[in-house]
N, C-alpha and C positions, 0 to 999 in steps of 0.2 A: 430523422429527428425534425421536430417542429421549429421553426425559427423563432427563437426568443433572445432575451439578453444573456441567457445562461451559456455557460461555456461547457465544453465537452466535460471537463472535470467535474463541474456540477452535476452534469447527467449521471455521470459514472458513480459518483458518490450516492446520489439518490437510488441508483440502481442496486448498489450494494447495501443500502439500508433496507431495501425490501427482501432480498436473497442474494445468494451467491451467484456470481455470473462467470462466464467463460470469456476468452478473448474473443471467440468465434460469435457469441452473443453479442457482445458490444460492436463488432465490426459489423454485423447485420443491421443494428440500429443506428450505424452511421458514425461511430467513433472510429476514426482511421488509424489512431495510435493509442491503443487502450493501455499498453505498457508506459508511454510516456505520461499518461493521466495518472495511473496508479503511483508512479514515481513522484510525481509532484504531490499527490494527496498524501504519500507517507511523509515527505519532507515538512508537510503542514502538521503532522503529527497523528494521522489517522492510522490506527493499527489494523494493516491489512495483511491477511495470511494469503500466501500463494501455494497451490497444490496443482501438480500436473496429473492429468488423466487422460484417457482415450475417449474420443466421441465419435459419433457417425453423423455425418453433416447433412444438408437437405438433399445432397445428390447419392446418398447411401455410400459415400466414401468413408473409411475409417480414418480419423485424424488422431495421431499419437502425440503425447506431450503437449496438449493444449492447456494452457494456464487457466485455473479457476481461482478467482479471487473471492475472499471472504472478509467481511468487516468484522473484527474481534472487539468486543467491550467498547470502552469510550475513548475519545480523543485524547491522546498523550499530549504533554506539554512540548512546545517546540523546542528543539535544541538551537543552543545559539550557533551563529554561522562562524563566528570567529570570537577570539578572547581567551581569557585563561580556563582552562579545562580543569576538572576536578582531579585530584590524583588518584591513581589506580589503587595504590595502597597507602593507608595513612598510619602513622603510629600513634600510639596513644601517649598521654603524657607521661606515664612511668617509663615506656620505653625510650622516649626522648631523653630522659633523666639518666637512663643507664648509657645511652650512646655518648653523652657529653662528659 
């Protein structure tokens, strides 16, 4: 990786914008903790899909269950870290009157 002010998370996000990448690809490029970067990007609201696949590495060894990450659609709004959560089920005004 070239030394710039960018973080590993920025590098991973740019790589995902171009094409799907595997954990193996990211480690070869100098990202030592791809899963950590993916986790932080998801918390920021980026819709990243993970798929497990088998690959053959540079040494000809078959690696099973390597994570392949894919960026889906647009960035989702960031979820609040704390505070009031929306109810799972809400009653309509008519149901409220029937209960009262």
